[in-house]
C-alpha positions as CSV (number, residue, x, y, z in Angstrom):
1,M,-15.3,16.9,-1.8
2,K,-12.0,15.8,-3.3
3,T,-12.8,16.9,-6.8
4,T,-12.4,20.5,-5.7
5,L,-8.9,19.6,-4.5
6,L,-7.6,17.6,-7.4
7,S,-7.1,18.4,-11.1
8,A,-9.2,16.5,-13.6
9,A,-6.1,14.6,-14.6
10,D,-5.4,13.2,-11.2
11,F,-9.0,12.9,-9.9
12,S,-9.3,9.4,-8.5
13,P,-7.5,6.1,-8.3
14,L,-4.4,7.5,-9.9
15,S,-2.9,8.7,-6.7
16,A,-3.8,5.5,-4.9
17,V,-2.0,3.2,-7.5
18,A,1.0,5.3,-8.6
19,P,4.2,3.9,-7.3
20,S,5.6,7.3,-6.1
21,A,5.7,7.5,-2.4
22,S,5.1,11.3,-2.5
23,T,1.9,10.7,-4.6
24,V,0.7,8.0,-2.2
25,G,1.4,10.4,0.7
26,D,-0.5,13.2,-1.1
27,A,-3.4,10.8,-1.6
28,L,-3.5,9.9,2.1
29,R,-3.4,13.5,3.1
30,L,-6.2,14.3,0.7
31,L,-8.2,11.4,2.0
32,H,-7.8,12.8,5.6
33,R,-9.1,16.2,4.4
34,V,-12.2,14.9,2.7
35,N,-13.0,12.1,5.2
36,P,-11.1,12.3,8.5
37,V,-13.4,9.7,10.1
38,L,-12.4,6.9,7.7
39,S,-8.9,8.1,7.5
40,Y,-8.3,7.8,11.2
41,T,-10.1,4.4,11.2
42,G,-7.6,3.2,8.6
43,W,-4.6,4.6,10.5
44,L,-5.8,2.9,13.7
45,N,-5.9,-0.4,11.9
46,V,-2.5,0.2,10.5
47,A,-1.3,0.5,14.1
48,L,-3.2,-2.7,15.0
49,A,-1.5,-4.5,12.1
50,V,1.9,-3.4,13.4
51,L,0.9,-4.6,16.9
52,A,-0.3,-8.0,15.6
53,L,2.8,-8.3,13.4
54,A,5.1,-7.6,16.4
55,L,3.2,-10.2,18.5
56,L,3.4,-13.0,15.9
57,P,7.0,-14.2,16.8
58,L,6.4,-13.7,20.5
59,D,3.2,-15.7,20.9
60,Q,3.3,-19.2,19.6
61,R,-0.2,-20.2,20.5
62,H,-2.4,-21.6,17.7
63,V,-6.1,-21.1,17.0
64,T,-7.7,-23.3,14.3
65,G,-4.3,-24.3,13.0
66,A,-2.8,-20.8,12.7
67,L,-0.8,-18.5,14.9
68,V,-3.2,-16.6,17.2
69,W,-2.2,-13.2,15.9
70,M,-2.5,-14.0,12.2
71,K,-6.2,-13.4,12.1
72,P,-6.0,-10.0,13.8
73,L,-3.3,-9.0,11.4
74,K,-5.3,-10.0,8.3
75,F,-8.4,-8.2,9.5
76,A,-6.4,-5.1,10.3
77,L,-5.0,-5.0,6.7
78,S,-8.4,-5.8,5.2
79,I,-10.2,-3.1,7.2
80,T,-7.6,-0.5,6.3
81,A,-8.1,-1.2,2.6
82,F,-11.9,-1.2,3.0
83,V,-12.3,2.1,4.9
84,W,-9.7,4.0,2.9
85,T,-11.2,2.8,-0.4
86,L,-14.7,3.6,0.7
87,G,-13.7,7.1,1.9
88,W,-11.8,7.8,-1.3
89,L,-14.7,6.7,-3.6
90,L,-17.4,8.5,-1.7
91,A,-15.5,11.7,-1.8
92,D,-16.3,11.8,-5.5
93,L,-20.0,12.3,-4.8
94,P,-21.3,15.8,-5.1
95,A,-21.7,18.2,-2.1
96,A,-25.4,17.4,-1.7
97,A,-24.4,13.8,-0.7
98,Q,-21.6,14.6,1.6
99,R,-23.6,15.0,4.8
100,S,-24.9,11.5,4.3
101,V,-21.4,10.3,3.6
102,Q,-20.1,11.7,6.9
103,L,-22.9,10.0,8.8
104,L,-22.4,6.6,7.2
105,S,-18.7,7.0,7.6
106,W,-19.2,7.1,11.4
107,G,-21.4,4.0,11.2
108,V,-18.7,2.2,9.3
109,A,-15.9,3.4,11.6
110,V,-17.7,2.3,14.8
111,S,-18.6,-1.0,13.3
112,M,-15.1,-1.8,12.2
113,M,-13.5,-0.8,15.5
114,V,-16.0,-2.9,17.5
115,E,-15.2,-5.9,15.3
116,Q,-11.5,-5.3,15.9
117,A,-11.9,-4.9,19.6
118,V,-13.6,-8.4,19.7
119,I,-11.0,-10.0,17.4
120,F,-8.1,-8.7,19.4
121,T,-9.7,-9.5,22.8
122,Q,-10.4,-13.1,21.7
123,A,-6.9,-13.4,20.3
124,A,-5.4,-12.3,23.6
125,R,-7.6,-14.9,25.3
126,G,-6.3,-17.6,22.9
127,T,-9.6,-18.4,21.3
128,T,-11.4,-17.7,18.1
129,S,-13.7,-14.7,17.7
130,H,-16.0,-16.0,14.9
131,Y,-18.6,-18.8,15.4
132,N,-17.6,-19.2,19.0
133,T,-20.5,-19.9,21.4
134,A,-18.6,-22.2,23.7
135,S,-19.4,-20.0,26.7
136,A,-21.7,-17.1,27.6
137,L,-18.9,-14.6,27.1
138,N,-17.9,-16.0,23.8
139,A,-21.5,-16.0,22.6
140,I,-22.0,-12.4,23.6
141,L,-18.9,-11.3,21.8
142,F,-19.8,-13.2,18.7
143,G,-23.3,-11.7,18.8
144,L,-21.9,-8.2,19.3
145,M,-19.8,-8.7,16.1
146,G,-22.9,-9.9,14.3
147,V,-24.8,-6.8,15.2
148,F,-22.1,-4.4,14.0
149,I,-21.5,-6.3,10.8
150,L,-25.1,-5.8,10.1
151,V,-24.7,-2.1,10.8
152,N,-21.7,-2.0,8.5
153,T,-23.7,-3.8,5.8
154,L,-26.6,-1.3,6.1
155,M,-24.1,1.6,5.9
156,T,-22.7,0.1,2.6
157,V,-26.2,-0.2,1.3
158,W,-26.6,3.5,2.0
159,A,-23.3,4.2,0.2
160,L,-24.6,2.2,-2.8
161,Y,-27.8,4.2,-2.8
162,L,-25.9,7.4,-2.8
163,A,-23.6,6.3,-5.6
164,W,-26.7,5.5,-7.8
165,R,-28.8,8.5,-6.6
166,Y,-26.1,11.1,-7.3
167,Q,-23.7,11.4,-10.2
168,P,-20.2,10.9,-8.9
169,F,-17.4,12.9,-10.5
170,G,-15.3,11.1,-13.2
171,P,-15.5,9.3,-16.5
172,A,-18.6,7.1,-17.0
173,S,-16.6,3.9,-16.8
174,Y,-15.1,4.9,-13.4
175,V,-18.6,5.8,-12.1
176,W,-20.0,2.4,-13.2
177,G,-16.9,0.7,-11.7
178,M,-17.7,2.4,-8.4
179,R,-21.4,1.5,-8.4
180,L,-20.9,-2.1,-9.5
181,G,-17.9,-2.5,-7.1
182,L,-20.2,-1.5,-4.2
183,L,-22.9,-3.9,-5.5
184,V,-20.5,-6.9,-5.8
185,F,-19.0,-5.9,-2.4
186,L,-22.4,-6.2,-0.9
187,V,-22.9,-9.6,-2.5
188,G,-19.6,-10.7,-1.0
189,S,-20.8,-9.4,2.4
190,V,-24.0,-11.5,2.1
191,L,-21.9,-14.6,1.4
192,G,-20.4,-14.1,4.8
193,G,-23.9,-14.9,6.2
194,F,-23.5,-18.5,4.9
195,M,-20.5,-18.9,7.1
196,I,-22.5,-17.7,10.1
197,H,-25.4,-20.0,9.2
198,N,-22.9,-23.0,9.0
199,M,-21.0,-21.7,12.1
200,Q,-17.8,-22.3,10.2
201,H,-16.2,-21.3,6.9
202,T,-15.2,-24.8,5.8
203,V,-17.6,-27.0,3.9
204,G,-17.1,-30.7,4.1
205,A,-14.5,-30.7,6.9
206,P,-14.0,-29.0,10.3
207,D,-12.3,-25.6,10.4
208,G,-8.6,-25.5,11.1
209,G,-7.3,-28.1,8.7
210,P,-4.5,-27.7,6.2
211,G,-4.7,-24.5,4.1
212,L,-2.9,-22.4,1.6
213,P,0.2,-20.7,3.1
214,G,-0.5,-17.2,4.5
215,L,-4.2,-17.3,3.5
216,G,-5.3,-20.4,5.3
217,W,-7.9,-21.4,2.7
218,S,-8.7,-25.0,3.0
219,T,-6.8,-27.4,0.7
220,R,-8.9,-30.4,1.5
221,A,-12.5,-29.1,1.5
222,G,-14.6,-26.2,0.3
223,D,-13.9,-22.8,1.9
224,L,-16.5,-20.0,1.8
225,R,-13.9,-17.4,2.6
226,I,-12.5,-17.4,-0.9
227,A,-15.7,-16.1,-2.6
228,H,-16.3,-13.8,0.4
229,F,-12.7,-12.4,-0.1
230,L,-13.1,-11.9,-3.9
231,G,-16.5,-10.3,-3.5
232,M,-15.3,-7.8,-0.9
233,H,-12.4,-6.7,-2.9
234,A,-14.6,-5.8,-5.8
235,L,-14.6,-2.4,-4.0
236,Q,-11.1,-1.9,-5.1
237,A,-10.9,-3.9,-8.3
238,L,-14.0,-2.6,-10.3
239,P,-13.5,1.2,-9.8
240,L,-9.8,0.7,-10.7
241,L,-10.9,-1.3,-13.8
242,G,-13.3,1.5,-14.8
243,W,-10.6,4.2,-14.3
244,A,-8.0,2.3,-16.2
245,L,-10.3,1.6,-19.1
246,S,-11.2,5.3,-19.3
247,R,-7.5,5.9,-20.1
248,W,-6.9,2.9,-22.4
249,A,-10.2,2.7,-24.4
250,P,-12.3,5.7,-23.5
251,Q,-15.0,5.0,-26.2
252,Q,-15.6,1.4,-25.2
253,A,-14.8,1.9,-21.5
254,P,-18.4,1.8,-20.0
255,G,-19.3,-1.3,-21.9
256,L,-16.0,-3.0,-21.0
257,T,-16.5,-2.1,-17.4
258,W,-19.9,-3.7,-17.3
259,A,-18.4,-6.8,-19.0
260,G,-15.5,-6.9,-16.5
261,A,-17.9,-6.6,-13.6
262,A,-20.0,-9.5,-15.0
263,L,-17.0,-11.7,-15.3
264,Y,-15.9,-10.7,-11.8
265,A,-19.3,-11.5,-10.3
266,G,-19.3,-14.8,-12.2
267,A,-16.0,-15.7,-10.6
268,V,-17.4,-14.9,-7.2
269,A,-20.4,-17.1,-7.9
270,G,-18.2,-19.9,-9.3
271,L,-16.0,-19.8,-6.2
272,F,-19.1,-19.9,-4.0
273,A,-20.5,-22.9,-5.8
274,L,-17.1,-24.7,-5.6
275,A,-17.0,-24.1,-1.9
276,M,-20.6,-25.3,-1.3
277,A,-19.8,-28.4,-3.2
278,G,-17.1,-29.1,-0.7
279,R,-14.2,-28.7,-3.1
280,P,-11.1,-26.7,-2.4
281,L,-9.7,-24.1,-4.7
282,W,-6.3,-25.8,-4.7
283,A,-6.1,-29.4,-3.5
284,M,-2.9,-30.5,-1.8
285,P,-1.9,-34.0,-0.7
């Protein structure tokens, strides 16, 4: 449990957001001590991100309008942020919960690495990994991803249960930020199910059209990835909000954290409604 290794002044997101390289390094070493499974999973994805980045200028093939290694790169970065944040947050749970934390960490780690194995395999084959049932092999790989995404979602439900069942260490606003962040994260995960139901992420046009630079979000139709993205990153945003408010306005921090979470969830819902209406976040000629 990381609270036994940190002073009260430095207990949680501080190390993760401070600009000092030594502080970030200390935080990563501490994460490795309290949750080596998710720490290693993050580092493996850092290595995969470097590999994908190196392949970008060497492989000019395109899949759904983007360079073939762009998607593996984005997923590697996203998974790194997810597993490191989850490991850091759950280390604030008391010792009674840590056995469960380790078990669910293995479930998350295996799920994420299976997903990455499929994404990188399909990129190497020059085809898409998601919503691809064009052949028996593609359908099997897509189905395999679906199974392990479900496993990962169930592991996150378990994490949410533990965060509500036990009292995490830290100020009340940080604790509520953790709990509400996990909850909105799960909502964002469920929104991904609409993409699977539609067998594409664009609403009102085929996948692969013009999109925002770097992100690829459609600029001519609705795009469910935007609400999905914002919902998933509540895992970082809301605990950080609660921690910051505990420093800036300690008396009002819990209520303000709830208000911030409500606004954040409202933004996710609004972006989802916008996408379902077939309207882009940013329309371009």
